[in-house]
DSSP file (Angstrom, degrees, kcal/mol; ACC not computed):
  #  RESIDUE AA STRUCTURE BP1 BP2  ACC     N-H-->O    O-->H-N    N-H-->O    O-->H-N    TCO  KAPPA ALPHA  PHI   PSI    X-CA   Y-CA   Z-CA
    1    1 A M              0   0    0      0, 0.0     2,-0.4     0, 0.0     0, 0.0   0.000 360.0 360.0 360.0 141.6  124.1   57.1  121.9
    2    2 A E        -     0   0    0      2,-0.0     2,-0.6     0, 0.0     0, 0.0  -0.938 360.0-129.0-120.5 143.2  125.6   53.9  120.7
    3    3 A L        -     0   0    0     -2,-0.4     2,-0.5     2,-0.0    88,-0.0  -0.782  19.9-172.6 -89.5 124.0  129.1   53.0  119.5
    4    4 A I        -     0   0    0     -2,-0.6     7,-0.1     1,-0.1     6,-0.1  -0.977   4.4-173.1-112.8 119.0  129.3   51.2  116.1
    5    5 A D        -     0   0    0     -2,-0.5     5,-0.1     5,-0.0    -1,-0.1   0.632  31.3-132.9 -84.0 -18.4  132.8   50.1  115.5
    6    6 A N  S    S+     0   0    0      3,-2.3     4,-0.2     1,-0.1    -2,-0.0   0.689  93.0  74.9  58.3  26.1  132.1   49.0  111.9
    7    7 A I  S    S+     0   0    0      2,-0.4     3,-0.2     3,-0.0    -1,-0.1   0.587 111.1  13.1-119.6 -57.1  133.9   45.7  112.7
    8    8 A T  S    S+     0   0    0      1,-0.3     2,-0.4     0, 0.0    -4,-0.0   0.706 141.6  31.8 -93.3 -24.5  131.5   43.7  114.8
    9    9 A R  S    S-     0   0    0      4,-0.0    -3,-2.3     5,-0.0    -2,-0.4  -0.986  83.8-140.2-136.7 126.0  128.6   45.9  114.1
   10   10 A L     >  -     0   0    0     -2,-0.4     4,-2.1    -4,-0.2     5,-0.2  -0.693   6.2-146.1 -91.5 131.0  128.3   47.7  110.6
   11   11 A L  H  > S+     0   0    0     -2,-0.4     4,-2.8     1,-0.2     5,-0.2   0.907 100.2  54.0 -58.9 -44.3  127.1   51.2  110.4
   12   12 A G  H  > S+     0   0    0      1,-0.2     4,-2.3     2,-0.2    -1,-0.2   0.887 108.8  48.0 -57.8 -43.8  125.4   50.5  107.0
   13   13 A D  H  > S+     0   0    0      2,-0.2     4,-1.6     1,-0.2    -1,-0.2   0.910 112.8  49.0 -62.6 -42.1  123.5   47.6  108.3
   14   14 A D  H  X S+     0   0    0     -4,-2.1     4,-1.7     2,-0.2     5,-0.3   0.925 112.2  47.3 -63.3 -47.3  122.3   49.6  111.3
   15   15 A L  H  X S+     0   0    0     -4,-2.8     4,-2.9     1,-0.2     3,-0.3   0.931 111.2  52.7 -65.3 -42.8  121.2   52.6  109.2
   16   16 A K  H  < S+     0   0    0     -4,-2.3    -1,-0.2     1,-0.2    -2,-0.2   0.873 114.1  42.1 -59.4 -37.9  119.3   50.2  106.8
   17   17 A A  H  < S+     0   0    0     -4,-1.6    -1,-0.2    -5,-0.2    -2,-0.2   0.742 126.8  29.1 -80.1 -25.6  117.4   48.6  109.6
   18   18 A T  H  < S+     0   0    0     -4,-1.7     2,-0.2    -3,-0.3    -2,-0.2   0.742  91.1  94.8-112.4 -31.9  116.6   51.8  111.6
   19   19 A L     <  +     0   0    0     -4,-2.9     6,-0.0    -5,-0.3     3,-0.0  -0.441  43.8 171.6 -74.9 137.1  116.3   54.9  109.3
   20   20 A K    >   -     0   0    0     -2,-0.2     3,-2.0     1,-0.0    27,-0.1  -0.946  47.2 -65.4-134.4 160.1  112.9   55.8  108.1
   21   21 A P  T 3  S+     0   0    0      0, 0.0    27,-0.1     0, 0.0    -1,-0.0  -0.132 123.0  17.5 -50.9 140.6  111.7   58.9  106.1
   22   22 A K  T 3  S+     0   0    0      1,-0.2    26,-0.0    -3,-0.0    -3,-0.0   0.504  91.6 149.3  69.8  12.4  112.1   62.1  108.1
   23   23 A A    <   -     0   0    0     -3,-2.0     2,-0.3     1,-0.0    -1,-0.2  -0.298  41.2-134.6 -62.2 155.5  114.5   60.5  110.6
   24   24 A R        -     0   0    0      2,-0.0     2,-0.4     0, 0.0    -1,-0.0  -0.903  24.9-176.4-110.2 147.8  117.2   62.6  112.2
   25   25 A L        -     0   0    0     -2,-0.3     2,-0.4     2,-0.0    -6,-0.0  -1.000  16.9-168.6-145.9 140.1  120.7   61.3  112.4
   26   26 A K        -     0   0    0     -2,-0.4     2,-0.5     2,-0.0    -2,-0.0  -0.998  10.6-171.0-127.4 126.9  124.0   62.5  114.0
   27   27 A V        -     0   0    0     -2,-0.4     2,-0.5     2,-0.0    -2,-0.0  -0.974   5.7-173.5-121.4 120.1  127.3   60.7  113.0
   28   28 A A        +     0   0    0     -2,-0.5     2,-0.3     3,-0.0     3,-0.1  -0.965  20.5 159.7-109.0 121.8  130.6   61.4  114.9
   29   29 A A        -     0   0    0     -2,-0.5     3,-0.1     1,-0.1    -2,-0.0  -0.997  45.3-140.6-144.5 140.7  133.5   59.6  113.2
   30   30 A S  S    S+     0   0    0     -2,-0.3     2,-0.3     1,-0.3    -1,-0.1   0.807  96.8   5.5 -70.5 -27.5  137.2   60.2  113.3
   31   31 A C        -     0   0    0     -3,-0.1     2,-0.4     2,-0.0    -1,-0.3  -0.984  61.0-174.5-152.8 154.0  137.2   59.4  109.7
   32   32 A F        -     0   0    0     -2,-0.3    -3,-0.0    -3,-0.1     2,-0.0  -0.946  25.5-134.9-149.9 113.4  134.6   58.6  107.0
   33   33 A S     >  -     0   0    0     -2,-0.4     4,-1.8     1,-0.1     5,-0.1  -0.310  20.2-115.8 -80.5 164.7  135.7   57.6  103.5
   34   34 A M  H  > S+     0   0    0      1,-0.2     4,-1.8     2,-0.2     5,-0.1   0.859 118.2  58.1 -61.8 -35.6  134.4   58.8  100.3
   35   35 A Y  H  > S+     0   0    0      2,-0.2     4,-2.3     1,-0.2    -1,-0.2   0.888 102.6  52.1 -64.3 -39.4  133.2   55.3   99.6
   36   36 A A  H  > S+     0   0    0      1,-0.2     4,-2.9     2,-0.2     5,-0.2   0.938 109.5  50.5 -59.0 -46.2  131.1   55.4  102.8
   37   37 A F  H  X S+     0   0    0     -4,-1.8     4,-1.7     1,-0.2    -1,-0.2   0.827 109.1  50.9 -67.6 -31.6  129.5   58.6  101.7
   38   38 A E  H  X S+     0   0    0     -4,-1.8     4,-1.9     2,-0.2    -1,-0.2   0.916 113.7  44.4 -67.6 -43.7  128.7   57.1   98.2
   39   39 A A  H  X S+     0   0    0     -4,-2.3     4,-1.9     1,-0.2    -2,-0.2   0.891 113.7  50.5 -72.4 -38.9  127.0   54.1   99.8
   40   40 A L  H  X S+     0   0    0     -4,-2.9     4,-2.3     1,-0.2    -1,-0.2   0.857 110.8  49.7 -66.5 -34.8  125.1   56.4  102.4
   41   41 A K  H  X S+     0   0    0     -4,-1.7     4,-1.8    -5,-0.2    -1,-0.2   0.908 108.6  52.2 -71.1 -37.1  123.9   58.5   99.5
   42   42 A A  H  X S+     0   0    0     -4,-1.9     4,-0.9     2,-0.2    -2,-0.2   0.889 113.7  44.6 -64.0 -40.4  122.7   55.4   97.6
   43   43 A E  H  X S+     0   0    0     -4,-1.9     4,-1.2     1,-0.2     3,-0.4   0.894 111.1  53.1 -72.5 -38.4  120.7   54.2  100.7
   44   44 A M  H  X S+     0   0    0     -4,-2.3     4,-3.7     1,-0.2     8,-0.3   0.827 101.0  60.7 -69.3 -29.6  119.4   57.7  101.3
   45   45 A E  H  < S+     0   0    0     -4,-1.8    -1,-0.2     1,-0.2    -2,-0.2   0.855 104.5  49.7 -63.4 -35.9  118.1   57.9   97.7
   46   46 A K  H  < S+     0   0    0     -4,-0.9    -1,-0.2    -3,-0.4    -2,-0.2   0.820 120.0  36.8 -67.6 -32.6  115.9   54.9   98.4
   47   47 A I  H  < S-     0   0    0     -4,-1.2    -2,-0.2     1,-0.2    -3,-0.2   0.908 140.8  -2.3 -89.0 -46.9  114.5   56.5  101.7
   48   48 A D     X  -     0   0    0     -4,-3.7     4,-2.1    -5,-0.1    -1,-0.2  -0.734  61.5-175.7-153.7  89.0  114.3   60.2  100.7
   49   49 A P  H  > S+     0   0    0      0, 0.0     4,-0.9     0, 0.0    -1,-0.1   0.859  86.0  54.6 -61.4 -35.1  115.5   61.1   97.2
   50   50 A E  H >4 S+     0   0    0      1,-0.2     3,-1.0     2,-0.2     4,-0.2   0.943 108.7  47.7 -64.4 -48.9  115.0   64.8   97.6
   51   51 A L  H >4 S+     0   0    0      1,-0.3     3,-2.4     2,-0.2     6,-0.2   0.890 103.7  63.0 -63.1 -37.5  117.2   64.9  100.8
   52   52 A A  H 3< S+     0   0    0     -4,-2.1    -1,-0.3    -8,-0.3    -2,-0.2   0.798  97.6  57.7 -61.0 -24.6  119.9   62.8   99.0
   53   53 A K  T << S+     0   0    0     -3,-1.0    -1,-0.3    -4,-0.9     2,-0.2   0.514  79.9 121.7 -81.1  -2.2  120.2   65.7   96.6
   54   54 A S    X>  -     0   0    0     -3,-2.4     4,-3.0    -4,-0.2     3,-0.7  -0.393  53.2-154.1 -68.4 124.8  121.1   68.2   99.4
   55   55 A D  T 34 S+     0   0    0      1,-0.2    -1,-0.2    -2,-0.2    -3,-0.0   0.672  94.9  64.6 -70.5 -14.2  124.4   69.9   99.0
   56   56 A F  T 34 S+     0   0    0      2,-0.2    -1,-0.2     1,-0.1    -2,-0.1   0.798 114.8  31.0 -77.2 -23.9  124.6   70.4  102.7
   57   57 A I  T <4 S+     0   0    0     -3,-0.7    -2,-0.2    -6,-0.2    -1,-0.1   0.886 140.1  16.4 -86.1 -59.7  124.7   66.6  103.1
   58   58 A F  S  < S-     0   0    0     -4,-3.0    -1,-0.2    -6,-0.1    -2,-0.2  -0.751  85.7-157.7-124.1  81.6  126.5   65.5   99.9
   59   59 A P        -     0   0    0      0, 0.0    -4,-0.1     0, 0.0     2,-0.1  -0.361   7.5-137.1 -65.9 132.3  128.1   68.7   98.6
   60   60 A S     >  -     0   0    0     -2,-0.1     4,-2.4     1,-0.1     5,-0.2  -0.352  27.7-106.7 -78.0 165.1  129.0   68.8   94.8
   61   61 A E  H  > S+     0   0    0      1,-0.2     4,-2.7     2,-0.2     5,-0.2   0.914 123.4  52.9 -56.8 -42.4  132.3   70.3   93.5
   62   62 A A  H  > S+     0   0    0      1,-0.2     4,-3.3     2,-0.2    -1,-0.2   0.910 109.1  49.3 -64.7 -40.7  130.4   73.3   92.3
   63   63 A F  H  > S+     0   0    0      2,-0.2     4,-1.6     1,-0.2    -1,-0.2   0.927 110.9  48.7 -60.4 -49.9  128.8   73.8   95.8
   64   64 A L  H  <>S+     0   0    0     -4,-2.4     5,-2.6     1,-0.2    -2,-0.2   0.922 117.2  42.6 -62.8 -44.8  132.2   73.5   97.5
   65   65 A K  H ><5S+     0   0    0     -4,-2.7     3,-1.5     1,-0.2    -2,-0.2   0.947 112.9  50.4 -67.9 -46.4  133.8   76.1   95.1
   66   66 A D  H 3<5S+     0   0    0     -4,-3.3    -1,-0.2     1,-0.3    -2,-0.2   0.723 115.2  43.6 -65.3 -22.6  130.9   78.5   95.0
   67   67 A N  T 3<5S-     0   0    0     -4,-1.6    -1,-0.3    -5,-0.2    -2,-0.2   0.177 108.6-119.9-109.8  16.4  130.7   78.6   98.8
   68   68 A L  T < 5 +     0   0    0     -3,-1.5     2,-0.6     1,-0.2    -3,-0.2   0.848  49.2 170.6  47.7  42.6  134.5   78.8   99.4
   69   69 A V      < -     0   0    0     -5,-2.6     2,-0.3    -6,-0.2    -1,-0.2  -0.745   9.9-173.5 -85.0 125.6  134.5   75.6  101.4
   70   70 A E        -     0   0    0     -2,-0.6     2,-0.1     1,-0.1     3,-0.1  -0.739  24.5-102.5-110.1 163.8  138.1   74.5  102.0
   71   71 A S        -     0   0    0     -2,-0.3     2,-0.1     1,-0.1    -1,-0.1  -0.426  43.7 -92.7 -80.4 165.4  139.6   71.5  103.5
   72   72 A F        -     0   0    0     -2,-0.1    -1,-0.1     1,-0.1     3,-0.1  -0.422  43.4-108.9 -75.0 148.5  141.0   71.4  107.0
   73   73 A R        -     0   0    0      1,-0.1     2,-0.2    -2,-0.1    -1,-0.1  -0.318  40.5 -95.6 -69.7 160.8  144.7   72.1  107.5
   74   74 A A        -     0   0    0      1,-0.1     2,-0.2    -2,-0.0    -1,-0.1  -0.566  39.1-116.8 -74.4 144.1  147.0   69.2  108.4
   75   75 A L        -     0   0    0     -2,-0.2    -1,-0.1    -3,-0.1    -3,-0.0  -0.522  24.6-124.4 -74.1 145.4  147.7   68.7  112.1
   76   76 A D     >  -     0   0    0     -2,-0.2     4,-2.7     1,-0.1     5,-0.3  -0.496  36.8 -94.8 -86.1 170.4  151.3   69.1  113.1
   77   77 A P  H  > S+     0   0    0      0, 0.0     4,-2.0     0, 0.0     5,-0.1   0.842 125.0  48.7 -59.7 -34.0  152.8   66.1  115.1
   78   78 A Q  H  > S+     0   0    0      2,-0.2     4,-2.6     1,-0.2     5,-0.2   0.960 113.3  47.0 -68.1 -45.8  152.1   67.5  118.5
   79   79 A E  H  > S+     0   0    0      1,-0.2     4,-2.8     2,-0.2     5,-0.3   0.889 111.9  52.7 -63.4 -33.7  148.4   68.3  117.6
   80   80 A D  H  X S+     0   0    0     -4,-2.7     4,-2.3     1,-0.2    -1,-0.2   0.911 111.3  44.4 -64.1 -43.2  148.1   64.9  116.1
   81   81 A A  H  X S+     0   0    0     -4,-2.0     4,-1.8    -5,-0.3    -1,-0.2   0.855 113.8  50.6 -70.0 -35.9  149.3   63.2  119.2
   82   82 A D  H  X S+     0   0    0     -4,-2.6     4,-2.2     2,-0.2    -2,-0.2   0.943 114.1  43.7 -67.6 -50.7  147.2   65.4  121.5
   83   83 A Y  H  X S+     0   0    0     -4,-2.8     4,-2.4     2,-0.2    -2,-0.2   0.848 111.8  53.6 -65.8 -33.8  144.0   64.7  119.4
   84   84 A S  H  X S+     0   0    0     -4,-2.3     4,-2.3    -5,-0.3    -1,-0.2   0.930 108.1  50.3 -63.6 -41.4  144.8   61.0  119.2
   85   85 A A  H  X S+     0   0    0     -4,-1.8     4,-1.5     2,-0.2    -2,-0.2   0.919 112.6  46.7 -57.1 -48.7  145.1   60.8  123.0
   86   86 A M  H  X S+     0   0    0     -4,-2.2     4,-1.8     1,-0.2    -1,-0.2   0.873 112.1  50.6 -63.8 -38.6  141.7   62.5  123.4
   87   87 A W  H  X S+     0   0    0     -4,-2.4     4,-2.2     1,-0.2    -1,-0.2   0.896 107.4  54.4 -67.1 -39.8  140.1   60.3  120.9
   88   88 A A  H  X>S+     0   0    0     -4,-2.3     5,-3.0     1,-0.2     4,-0.5   0.882 107.8  48.8 -57.8 -39.4  141.5   57.3  122.6
   89   89 A K  H ><5S+     0   0    0     -4,-1.5     3,-0.7     4,-0.2    -1,-0.2   0.901 109.8  53.1 -69.7 -41.4  139.9   58.4  125.9
   90   90 A V  H 3<5S+     0   0    0     -4,-1.8    -2,-0.2     1,-0.2    -1,-0.2   0.898 113.3  42.4 -59.6 -43.1  136.5   59.0  124.1
   91   91 A V  H 3<5S-     0   0    0     -4,-2.2    -1,-0.2    -5,-0.1    -2,-0.2   0.424 117.4-110.6 -92.2   2.1  136.4   55.5  122.6
   92   92 A G  T <<5       0   0    0     -3,-0.7    -3,-0.2    -4,-0.5    -4,-0.1   0.713 360.0 360.0  85.0  22.6  137.7   53.8  125.8
   93   93 A N      <       0   0    0     -5,-3.0    -4,-0.2    -6,-0.2    -5,-0.1   0.378 360.0 360.0 -98.5 360.0  141.2   52.7  124.6
């Protein structure tokens, strides 16, 4: 597993250079913006257009509604502090 901080090494550049059709990918991120998903989907459409249509990877509003997918609840201040401390250990801060 490699750490890509998206500052000195960009995830998008790495994916473009390494992903090929039928590749498998796991991404663990503390946050991932909607803009990143849009860019990832655009790149995936070039590699595997059918997979880019998957509601399991890029869910549509209808899919989310029909499958009762809800957002996560907000963390309370103590939970936020606890998870932030755990995340800092994971990333070596």
